[in-house]
N, C-alpha and C positions, 0 to 999 in steps of 0.2 A: 163197751159204749154205755156212759150213763144215760139214765132215763129221766124224762121231764118229770117234775114233780107239779102235779095239777091241783094240789090242794087249794081250796078257795077260789079256784078259776070261775066256777059256777057264780061267784057273788060279784065279779068283774062285769062292768058295764059294756054291751056291745050295741052300737047304735042300729036303728032300724035299716038304715041302708046298709050297713056292714053284714047285719043279719041276712039279709036278701042275696049278698053275694056268696056269704058261707052256704046257705041253703042251695044255691044253685051248683056249689063245687060239691056239697055232699050228693046232690042228685046225679050230677054228671058222674062222679067218681063211684058212685054205689057205695057210700059209705053210710054206717048208721048215724042218726041223728045225735047220739051220745057223743060221737067223735067231733062235735062241734068244739068242745073244749081244748082238743088236742090241735085242731086247726088254728085256733086262736092263739094257743101258746106257741106254735111254730112260726106264726106270722110275726110275733112280737119277737123270737129269738133270731130269726132270719133277718128280720128288719135290722136288729141291734148288731149283726155281725156285718151286714153290708154297710152300715152307716160308719162302723170303724174303718173298713176298707176305704169308703169314699173320704173319709176324714184324712187317712194317710196318703191317699193319693192327691188330694187337695194341697194339703200342707207341703208334700215333697214338691210338687211341681212349682207352687207359689215361690218356695224357697230358692230352688234352682233357677227358676226364670228370673226372679228379682236380682239375684248375684249375678247373673249373666248380663242383664241390661245395665245394671250399675257399672259393670265392668266395661262394657261396650260404650256406654255413654259418658261414664265418668260422673254420674251423679245420682244419689238414690232417689232424686225427684224426676226420673227418667220419663215417667208418663205424662209430664207436663210439656216434653219435648214432641209429642205423637200427635198428629192432627187426626182426632177421634172423630168418628160418625156421630150424628145427633143423638142417636139411639146410646151409643157408650157413654158420651159426655154426660147425658141424662143421668145414667146410672153412677157416674163419677160424683157429679154434682149432688145427687140426692143421698149418697153415702156420706159425703163430706159434711153436709148440713145438718146431719144428726149425730156426729161424732163431737166429743168434748175438746175443746181447745186446750193447749196447742196441739194441732193435728200434725204428725210427722209423716213423712212419705211411707215408712215403713209400718206404720200403724193403719194408714188407709190401704195400703195393698193388702195387708192380711185381713182386713176387714170386708173386702170386696167379696160379693158372692160368686158361686159357680156359673150364674147368668152372666156375669161379667167376663168371665176366663175364656169362654167359648167363643167371644168375639173376636179374641186374640188371633184366632185362624181365619178370620174373614179376607176376602182377597184384598181388600183396600190397604191392607197391613202386610203384604207378602214381602215388601223390600224392608220395612222399618221393624217389623217383629219376628218375621218367620225365617228369612234367609240370614244366617249368621246370628240367629237369636234361638227361637224355639227348636229349629232344626238341629241346632247343635247340642241340645240337651239329652238326646235319647241315645247315649253311648251303646246301649246293647240292642238296639233296633238291628233286626237282620240286614247285615251289608247287601245282599243279593236283592233286597226288595227297596223301592223307592218309597220315600217318607212322604206321605200324601197328608195335607192339611186336612182334607175333609175326613180321613180317617181318625185323627186327633180329635178333631172338633166333635165328631158324633160320639166319642166316647165320654168326652168332657160334657157335653150337653145331656147325655142319658144320665150321667152320674148327678147331675143337678136336678132332672126330674124326679129320680129315685129317691135322692135326699129329702126333698121336699115331700114326697110321699111318705116317707117313713117319719119325718118330724110332725107330720099332722096325723100320724096314726093310721094311715089308710091301709086297706088291705091289699098285700102285694103278692101273697103266695098263689092268688088265681093266676098269675101270669105263667106259672108253671116253669117249663125249661127256659124261658125268657131269663129267669132269675139266675140260673146256672151261668146262662151266656154272658150275662152282667158280670157275675163274678169273675168269670174266666177273663173278659176284657178289661176290668178294672185292675186285675193282678197282673195282666200282661202289661199294661200301662205302667205300672209302678215297676216292672222289671226291665222295661226298656229305659225306664229314668235311673234306676238304681238297684243292682242286684241285692245287695246287703239289705236294704230297705224292703226288699220283695221278701226275702227270707225270714226277717224279723216279722213282717206282716202276716206271713204264712204260719208263722209260729203262734201268733197272737189269737188268730181267727178259728172258730169252728164252725164255719159255713157248712162245709161240706158235710159234717156230723149231722146238721140238723137238716139239711137237704136231703140226706139218705132217709132221715126218719119220714120226711115228707112222702118220698119215694114208698117206702115200706107202708105207709098208711094207706096208699093206693093198693098195695098187694093185698093188704088185710081186709080192704074193702071187697 
């Protein structure tokens, strides 16, 4: 296993808020204060790996779902046929208003955030989007288990929250084992959608390597 290069880490800026979080982690895990740079590096590395996985999850789901709805409704502008809630319609209108013209359905759909995607699983869309739509995308979902909207929505919603945390450079490793749970759920979601995409993503990510480093850091403390 390759080791992290900590050169110049001490020169990187850590905000006072983040420093307090790291200090609590160091105290709780009984680490040496010198290990702050290791925690900082692992936060960046684990964030990078999770961002890659979330990106893969989002792109794959968007592609498969869009293709499904185009096939189902016969138009790439299928979301104009859905009676959206006020909250979701606001998201659509806001996104459309800041995009350069001409706006194609494909470009708008691709630009929509995860905050929008989680609403696809809301109860009011169970007949227009879920049945014969979202529920048919997960070819590898265990046949013995019922596919629940709430299960899928929780994964998408969590992916959206974590993506924002990573983008804004927030500390995520203080979540501990929750990060490993997130990783497994996101990878499981990808597997349910497409086995080949799952194995490709698994080859690309080093999340487990970096997570093991975080665990080993605790043991050293």
